[in-house]
C-alpha positions as CSV (number, residue, x, y, z in Angstrom):
1,X,-4.8,30.6,8.4
2,X,-6.8,30.6,4.9
3,X,-9.8,28.3,5.6
4,X,-9.3,26.3,2.4
5,X,-5.8,24.8,3.0
6,X,-4.9,21.3,3.7
7,X,-4.0,22.0,7.3
8,X,-7.2,23.9,8.1
9,X,-9.1,22.4,11.1
10,X,-8.1,20.7,14.1
11,X,-4.4,20.1,13.3
12,X,-2.3,20.1,16.6
13,X,1.4,19.4,17.1
14,X,2.3,16.2,18.8
15,X,5.1,15.8,21.6
16,X,7.6,13.3,21.4
17,X,9.2,11.9,24.4
18,X,12.4,9.4,24.5
19,X,13.8,8.1,27.9
20,X,16.7,5.8,27.5
21,X,15.5,4.4,24.2
22,X,17.5,2.6,21.7
23,X,17.2,0.4,18.9
24,X,19.3,-2.6,17.6
25,X,18.7,-4.6,14.2
26,X,18.6,-8.3,14.3
27,X,21.7,-10.0,13.9
28,X,23.6,-6.8,14.9
29,X,26.0,-6.5,17.7
30,X,26.1,-2.7,17.6
31,X,23.1,-0.4,18.5
32,X,21.7,2.0,15.8
33,X,20.8,4.4,18.5
34,X,21.4,4.3,22.3
35,X,20.7,6.0,25.5
36,X,18.5,8.5,23.8
37,X,17.0,11.1,26.3
38,X,15.1,13.6,24.4
39,X,11.9,15.8,24.7
40,X,10.2,17.6,21.9
41,X,7.4,19.7,22.5
42,X,4.3,19.9,20.2
43,X,4.9,22.5,17.5
44,X,8.7,22.6,17.7
45,X,10.5,22.9,14.4
46,X,13.7,20.4,14.8
47,X,16.7,19.9,12.4
48,X,18.0,16.4,13.2
49,X,22.0,16.2,12.4
50,X,24.7,13.6,13.2
51,X,27.3,11.7,11.3
52,X,26.5,9.0,8.9
53,X,25.3,5.9,11.0
54,X,24.2,7.8,13.8
55,X,20.9,6.6,13.7
56,X,18.9,9.5,12.5
57,X,16.7,7.5,10.0
58,X,16.4,4.8,12.5
59,X,14.7,7.4,14.9
60,X,12.3,8.9,12.3
61,X,11.3,5.6,11.2
62,X,10.8,4.5,14.8
63,X,8.5,7.7,15.3
64,X,6.7,7.1,12.1
65,X,6.0,3.5,13.3
66,X,7.6,1.6,10.4
67,X,10.6,0.3,12.2
68,X,9.5,-3.3,12.5
69,X,8.4,-5.4,15.1
70,X,10.4,-7.5,17.7
71,X,11.7,-10.1,14.9
72,X,13.4,-7.2,13.2
73,X,15.4,-6.0,15.9
74,X,15.2,-4.9,20.0
75,X,14.4,-1.9,21.8
76,X,15.5,-0.4,25.0
77,X,14.0,2.3,27.0
78,X,10.5,4.3,26.1
79,X,9.7,6.1,22.8
80,X,6.2,7.8,22.9
81,X,4.2,10.1,20.8
82,X,1.7,12.0,22.6
83,X,2.1,9.5,25.4
84,X,1.5,6.3,23.6
85,X,3.4,4.3,21.5
86,X,4.3,5.2,17.7
87,X,2.3,2.5,16.4
88,X,-0.7,3.5,17.9
89,X,-0.5,7.2,16.1
90,X,-1.6,6.0,12.8
91,X,-2.7,9.1,10.6
92,X,-0.9,11.7,13.1
93,X,2.6,11.1,11.5
94,X,3.8,11.7,8.1
95,X,6.9,10.6,6.7
96,X,8.7,11.9,3.7
97,X,11.8,9.8,2.5
98,X,14.7,10.5,0.4
99,X,13.9,8.7,-2.9
100,X,11.2,10.7,-4.9
101,X,10.6,7.3,-7.1
102,X,9.8,5.1,-4.1
103,X,6.9,7.4,-3.0
104,X,4.8,7.5,-6.1
105,X,2.1,4.9,-6.0
106,X,-0.5,5.8,-8.4
107,X,-0.4,6.7,-12.0
108,X,-2.2,10.1,-11.6
109,X,-1.5,13.1,-9.4
110,X,-4.9,13.4,-7.8
111,X,-5.2,9.7,-7.0
112,X,-1.5,9.6,-5.3
113,X,-2.5,12.4,-3.1
114,X,-5.5,10.7,-2.1
115,X,-3.9,7.3,-1.3
116,X,-3.3,8.0,2.3
117,X,-6.8,9.7,3.0
118,X,-8.6,6.7,1.4
119,X,-6.4,4.4,3.6
120,X,-7.7,6.4,6.8
121,X,-11.2,6.3,5.8
122,X,-11.8,9.8,5.1
123,X,-15.2,10.7,3.5
124,X,-14.7,10.9,-0.2
125,X,-15.9,14.6,-0.6
126,X,-13.5,15.8,2.1
127,X,-10.6,13.8,0.5
128,X,-11.0,15.5,-2.8
129,X,-11.2,18.8,-1.0
130,X,-7.7,18.0,1.1
131,X,-6.4,17.0,-2.3
132,X,-6.8,20.2,-4.3
133,X,-5.9,22.3,-1.1
134,X,-2.6,20.1,-0.4
135,X,-1.3,20.4,-4.0
136,X,-2.0,24.4,-4.0
137,X,-0.1,24.3,-0.7
138,X,3.1,22.5,-2.1
139,X,2.8,24.7,-5.3
140,X,2.1,21.9,-7.7
141,X,-0.2,23.4,-10.1
142,X,-1.3,20.3,-12.4
143,X,-4.3,18.7,-13.5
144,X,-5.6,15.8,-11.2
145,X,-5.1,13.6,-13.9
146,X,-1.8,14.6,-14.8
147,X,0.4,11.3,-15.0
148,X,2.9,11.0,-12.1
149,X,5.5,9.5,-14.3
150,X,6.0,12.8,-16.4
151,X,6.9,14.4,-12.9
152,X,10.6,15.7,-12.3
153,X,12.3,14.6,-9.2
154,X,11.4,18.0,-7.1
155,X,8.0,17.5,-8.6
156,X,7.5,13.8,-7.2
157,X,9.0,15.1,-3.8
158,X,6.4,17.9,-3.7
159,X,3.8,15.3,-4.9
160,X,4.6,13.0,-1.8
161,X,4.4,16.2,0.8
162,X,1.3,16.9,-0.7
163,X,-0.1,13.3,0.2
164,X,1.4,13.4,3.5
165,X,-0.5,16.9,4.3
166,X,-3.6,15.7,3.0
167,X,-3.7,13.5,6.0
168,X,-3.4,16.3,8.3
169,X,-0.6,15.1,10.4
170,X,0.6,16.4,13.9
171,X,3.8,15.4,13.2
172,X,5.7,15.8,9.9
173,X,9.1,13.7,9.2
174,X,11.5,14.6,6.5
175,X,14.2,12.2,5.9
176,X,16.8,13.8,3.8
177,X,14.1,14.8,1.4
178,X,16.2,16.7,-1.1
179,X,19.1,14.3,-1.2
180,X,18.5,13.1,-4.7
181,X,17.5,16.5,-6.3
182,X,19.2,18.8,-8.4
183,X,19.6,22.4,-7.0
184,X,16.1,23.5,-8.7
185,X,14.3,20.5,-7.0
186,X,16.2,21.6,-3.5
187,X,14.9,24.9,-3.7
188,X,11.1,23.7,-4.7
189,X,11.0,21.4,-1.8
190,X,12.3,23.6,0.9
191,X,9.9,26.5,-0.3
192,X,7.0,24.1,-0.3
193,X,7.8,23.1,3.2
194,X,8.5,26.7,4.3
195,X,4.7,27.5,3.0
196,X,3.4,24.1,5.0
197,X,5.3,25.6,8.3
198,X,3.8,29.3,7.9
199,X,0.1,27.9,7.9
200,X,0.7,24.7,10.4
201,X,1.2,23.8,14.1
202,X,2.4,20.3,13.2
203,X,5.6,19.3,15.0
204,X,8.1,19.1,12.4
205,X,11.7,17.2,12.3
206,X,14.0,17.2,9.3
207,X,17.0,15.2,8.7
208,X,20.0,16.6,6.6
209,X,23.8,16.5,6.6
210,X,23.8,20.1,5.0
211,X,22.7,22.7,7.6
212,X,22.4,25.6,5.3
213,X,19.1,24.2,3.6
214,X,16.8,24.3,6.5
215,X,18.6,26.2,9.4
216,X,16.3,29.1,8.7
217,X,12.8,27.2,9.1
218,X,13.7,25.3,12.5
219,X,13.9,26.7,16.0
220,X,15.9,23.9,17.4
221,X,19.0,21.7,16.2
222,X,19.7,18.0,17.7
223,X,22.7,16.3,17.2
224,X,22.9,12.7,17.6
225,X,26.3,11.2,18.9
226,X,27.3,8.0,17.2
227,X,28.2,6.6,20.3
228,X,24.8,7.1,21.8
229,X,22.9,10.2,23.3
230,X,22.8,13.6,22.0
231,X,25.9,15.4,21.2
232,X,24.5,18.9,21.2
233,X,20.9,20.5,21.7
234,X,19.6,23.9,21.3
235,X,18.6,26.8,19.0
236,X,20.4,27.0,15.7
237,X,22.4,29.9,16.2
238,X,23.8,28.8,19.7
239,X,24.5,25.3,18.8
240,X,26.2,26.3,15.4
241,X,28.2,28.9,16.9
242,X,29.4,26.9,20.0
243,X,29.7,23.6,18.5
244,X,30.5,24.4,14.8
245,X,33.9,23.2,14.5
246,X,33.2,20.0,16.6
247,X,30.0,19.4,14.5
248,X,32.2,19.8,11.5
249,X,34.6,17.2,12.6
250,X,32.0,14.8,13.2
251,X,30.6,15.1,9.6
252,X,28.2,17.9,9.8
253,X,28.4,20.2,6.9
254,X,28.2,23.6,8.9
255,X,27.7,26.8,7.1
256,X,30.6,29.1,7.5
257,X,33.0,26.4,8.7
258,X,35.6,25.6,5.9
259,X,35.7,22.2,4.7
260,X,39.2,21.4,3.2
261,X,38.1,19.5,0.2
262,X,40.4,16.8,-1.4
263,X,42.3,17.7,-4.3
264,X,43.7,15.8,-7.0
265,X,46.2,16.1,-9.7
266,X,44.7,16.7,-13.1
267,X,46.4,15.7,-16.3
268,X,45.3,16.0,-20.0
269,X,44.9,12.5,-21.1
270,X,46.0,11.8,-25.0
271,X,45.4,8.2,-24.8
272,X,42.7,6.4,-27.1
273,X,39.3,6.6,-25.4
274,X,38.2,3.4,-23.4
275,X,34.6,4.6,-24.9
276,X,33.1,7.0,-27.3
277,X,29.7,7.6,-28.3
278,X,28.9,8.1,-32.0
279,X,25.8,10.0,-32.8
280,X,24.2,8.6,-29.5
281,X,20.4,9.1,-28.4
282,X,19.3,7.6,-25.5
283,X,15.8,6.6,-24.2
284,X,14.0,5.2,-21.0
285,X,11.6,3.4,-23.3
286,X,11.0,2.5,-27.0
287,X,8.8,5.4,-27.1
288,X,10.5,7.9,-24.9
289,X,13.6,9.5,-26.2
290,X,15.2,11.9,-23.4
291,X,18.5,13.0,-25.1
292,X,19.9,13.1,-28.5
293,X,23.2,14.1,-30.3
294,X,25.6,13.0,-27.3
295,X,29.2,13.0,-28.1
296,X,31.7,11.8,-25.6
297,X,34.8,10.3,-25.2
298,X,35.9,8.5,-21.7
299,X,39.8,7.9,-21.2
300,X,41.9,6.4,-18.5
301,X,43.0,8.3,-15.5
302,X,39.9,11.0,-16.1
303,X,36.8,11.8,-14.6
304,X,33.6,12.8,-16.4
305,X,30.8,14.2,-14.4
306,X,27.3,14.1,-16.1
307,X,25.2,16.9,-14.5
308,X,21.6,18.4,-15.1
309,X,18.4,18.7,-13.8
310,X,16.1,15.8,-12.7
311,X,14.5,14.1,-15.7
312,X,16.9,14.9,-18.2
313,X,18.3,11.5,-18.9
314,X,21.6,11.4,-16.6
315,X,21.1,8.1,-15.3
316,X,19.8,6.7,-18.5
317,X,22.9,8.1,-20.1
318,X,25.1,6.3,-17.4
319,X,23.3,2.9,-17.8
320,X,23.9,3.1,-21.4
321,X,27.4,3.9,-21.3
322,X,27.8,0.8,-19.0
323,X,26.5,-1.4,-21.2
324,X,23.2,-1.9,-19.4
325,X,20.9,-0.4,-21.6
326,X,20.4,-0.3,-25.7
327,X,21.1,3.1,-27.4
328,X,18.0,4.4,-29.0
329,X,20.1,5.2,-31.9
330,X,23.8,5.7,-32.5
331,X,26.4,3.7,-30.5
332,X,28.7,3.1,-27.8
333,X,31.9,2.1,-28.9
334,X,34.8,0.4,-26.9
335,X,38.3,0.4,-28.0
336,X,40.0,-2.6,-29.1
337,X,42.2,-2.6,-25.9
338,X,39.4,-2.2,-23.4
339,X,37.3,-4.4,-25.0
340,X,39.9,-7.3,-25.3
341,X,38.4,-10.2,-27.4
342,X,34.9,-9.0,-26.5
343,X,32.4,-7.2,-29.0
344,X,32.9,-3.6,-29.8
345,X,29.9,-2.4,-28.2
346,X,29.4,-2.9,-24.3
347,X,25.7,-3.7,-24.8
348,X,26.8,-6.8,-26.7
349,X,29.1,-8.1,-23.9
350,X,28.4,-10.8,-21.4
351,X,28.4,-10.5,-17.9
352,X,31.7,-11.4,-17.1
353,X,33.1,-9.0,-19.5
354,X,31.4,-6.4,-18.1
355,X,32.5,-7.3,-14.4
356,X,36.3,-6.8,-15.4
357,X,35.9,-3.9,-17.3
358,X,33.1,-1.7,-16.3
359,X,31.7,-1.4,-12.7
360,X,28.3,0.3,-12.4
361,X,26.9,1.7,-9.2
362,X,23.1,2.3,-9.5
363,X,21.3,5.1,-8.2
364,X,19.5,2.9,-5.5
365,X,22.1,1.0,-3.4
366,X,19.4,-1.7,-2.7
367,X,18.9,-2.8,-6.1
368,X,22.6,-4.5,-6.1
369,X,22.7,-5.7,-3.0
370,X,22.5,-9.8,-2.6
371,X,24.6,-11.4,0.0
372,X,23.8,-11.8,3.9
373,X,26.5,-9.6,5.3
374,X,28.4,-6.8,4.4
375,X,31.8,-8.8,4.1
376,X,30.3,-11.2,1.9
377,X,28.9,-8.6,-0.3
378,X,32.2,-7.0,-1.1
379,X,33.4,-10.3,-1.9
380,X,30.9,-11.4,-4.5
381,X,32.6,-9.8,-7.4
382,X,36.1,-11.2,-6.5
383,X,34.8,-14.7,-6.1
384,X,33.0,-14.6,-9.6
385,X,36.1,-13.6,-11.1
386,X,37.9,-16.8,-9.2
387,X,40.2,-15.1,-7.2
388,X,42.1,-16.8,-4.4
389,X,40.7,-16.2,-0.8
390,X,43.9,-14.2,0.1
391,X,43.4,-12.0,-2.7
392,X,39.6,-11.4,-1.8
393,X,40.2,-11.3,1.8
394,X,42.9,-8.5,1.3
395,X,40.8,-6.4,-0.8
396,X,37.9,-6.6,1.4
397,X,39.4,-5.7,4.4
398,X,41.3,-2.5,2.8
399,X,37.5,-1.5,1.4
400,X,36.0,-2.0,4.7
401,X,38.7,0.2,6.3
402,X,38.4,2.9,3.7
403,X,34.9,3.3,3.7
404,X,34.2,3.2,7.3
405,X,32.5,0.0,7.0
406,X,34.7,-2.5,9.3
407,X,32.5,-2.4,12.3
408,X,29.8,-3.5,10.1
409,X,31.4,-6.5,8.5
410,X,29.0,-9.1,9.7
411,X,25.9,-7.1,9.6
412,X,23.0,-7.7,6.8
413,X,23.3,-4.9,4.2
414,X,19.6,-4.4,4.3
415,X,19.9,-3.0,8.0
416,X,22.5,-0.2,7.1
417,X,22.0,3.4,6.8
418,X,21.1,5.1,3.7
419,X,24.6,6.5,3.7
420,X,26.1,3.3,4.7
421,X,24.4,1.3,1.9
422,X,25.9,3.8,-0.7
423,X,29.4,3.4,0.5
424,X,28.6,-0.5,0.3
425,X,27.6,-0.4,-3.1
426,X,30.6,1.8,-4.2
427,X,32.9,-0.9,-2.5
428,X,31.1,-3.7,-4.3
429,X,32.2,-2.2,-7.7
430,X,35.8,-1.2,-6.3
431,X,36.4,-4.7,-5.3
432,X,36.7,-6.0,-8.8
433,X,39.1,-3.1,-9.9
434,X,37.2,-2.5,-13.4
435,X,39.1,-0.1,-15.6
436,X,36.0,2.2,-16.0
437,X,33.8,3.0,-12.8
438,X,30.1,4.4,-13.7
439,X,28.4,5.7,-10.7
440,X,25.2,7.2,-10.1
441,X,25.3,10.0,-7.1
442,X,28.0,8.1,-5.3
443,X,28.0,10.6,-2.8
444,X,24.3,11.1,-1.5
445,X,23.5,10.7,2.2
446,X,27.1,11.2,3.3
447,X,28.4,13.1,5.8
448,X,31.4,15.2,5.1
449,X,34.1,12.5,6.8
450,X,32.5,9.9,4.7
451,X,32.2,12.0,1.5
452,X,35.8,13.1,1.7
453,X,36.6,9.3,1.9
454,X,34.9,8.4,-0.9
455,X,36.2,11.4,-3.1
456,X,39.9,10.7,-1.8
457,X,39.3,6.9,-3.0
458,X,37.8,7.7,-6.4
459,X,40.9,10.3,-6.7
460,X,43.5,7.8,-6.2
461,X,41.9,5.4,-8.5
462,X,41.7,7.8,-11.0
463,X,45.2,8.9,-10.8
464,X,46.2,5.5,-10.8
465,X,44.7,5.0,-14.3
466,X,40.9,4.1,-13.7
467,X,38.4,6.2,-15.7
468,X,35.4,7.2,-14.0
469,X,31.8,8.6,-15.0
470,X,29.7,9.8,-12.1
471,X,26.1,11.1,-12.3
472,X,26.1,13.9,-9.6
473,X,23.9,16.7,-8.6
474,X,26.7,17.5,-5.9
475,X,28.7,20.6,-6.8
476,X,31.4,20.1,-4.3
477,X,32.0,16.6,-5.7
478,X,32.1,17.7,-9.4
479,X,34.6,20.5,-8.2
480,X,36.8,18.0,-6.5
481,X,37.1,15.3,-8.7
482,X,35.7,15.9,-12.5
483,X,38.2,16.8,-15.2
484,X,35.3,17.3,-17.6
485,X,31.7,17.9,-17.0
486,X,28.9,16.9,-19.4
487,X,25.7,18.7,-18.8
488,X,22.3,17.2,-20.0
489,X,19.5,20.0,-19.9
490,X,15.8,19.8,-20.1
491,X,14.7,17.4,-23.1
492,X,13.9,20.2,-25.3
493,X,17.6,21.5,-25.5
494,X,20.9,20.2,-26.7
495,X,23.5,18.7,-24.4
496,X,26.5,20.8,-23.3
497,X,30.2,19.9,-22.9
498,X,31.4,22.4,-20.3
499,X,34.9,23.4,-20.3
500,X,37.4,20.9,-18.8
501,X,38.8,21.7,-15.5
């Protein structure tokens, strides 16, 4: 092992021992994880699978010591790291999360990587040696004073990984680290982790719904059962060969097992566009224009997918179309029928006008959760429209069932898994039945079953006349749903309208 790597020195893997362990969030009847018996030896490399809501993230957050205390939930059994409580393993466990933006803390690359080491009290000279070595290991060859705001999503994930590595953890936990990344970013992160594992004896545990990304880097697959305990456990080849079809039925995207994708009828709409853009330019701030020359037409009963690399401006475009961001130049114009007495440009509409016309799902589900229960969250929009209790109950009950959230109706939305929060955020928009849905990564964090339900539900809405604009890195989603793909390239190139499907 090269002497100047971030993991040189006394870094050894840690053991994990779960004996009848379980966790239940405060106020929840169901256990997020229950009856878990699991032993992971030092240095093992494990891919953790399971259906959405099976408790994968709960387990890794517990191992990282960030799950919360007794006031946030209750536990059963025992969960130990090297024979001690996870909270006592400070500095021995590193956790990499889904959202690249949520893990960037400081304004400069070097300072961000150094942050964890500083909290651990590592001597200053040693910190900067580790910072430079960690950045080399993840292939992020940038000056230490490079602004973190200028990084792509894949670069931010590699930056976060470098910050974790600089602390020299004996246990490396990855919670769907590629869920929000474009294909290039996925490969960057995967290759960075491969380099780390080549030079490390750390224990490695990664959560992912799509097996193909990580199966060559692990020596063990553990599948959690939604009803408690372990559904399958063993070498990747054995588990996937013996349990492949069963795992696919439970929601795992298993390589080589065919998944029948929902299909929808596609028709060419000749109606007047609900929205059109006129020489539109979009910007994240007054000083930072990210795309120009955007010409789009959005018609009833059609789906437009906005694709492209991280940092190209996809979310910015979606929010601009939704009337939530002001164009840098040019216009977003609504048809007279769609505006219906409101101003022609959605940016000038009142909140109530938007509520009945354009429903928006943000990239981060938690940014739009405001109610104390899942049921109440789904009722917020319909209640604001003044609908009757009977109509509200009917809509909410239907969405709870379709989105597989009925068993969580009385749960606090912030206690849901990442995939469950995403489905809830989609449901809150569907509850008001707007004519246009603007969705930012609507399928991230979903197992195949819940992915299929979202696609089918959206397909039915589109076939019924609803228009959909969806930002997505999910090629399967685009293939199954989109009538048209609009690709935003890197900022130095012009947007491209991909041929209609």
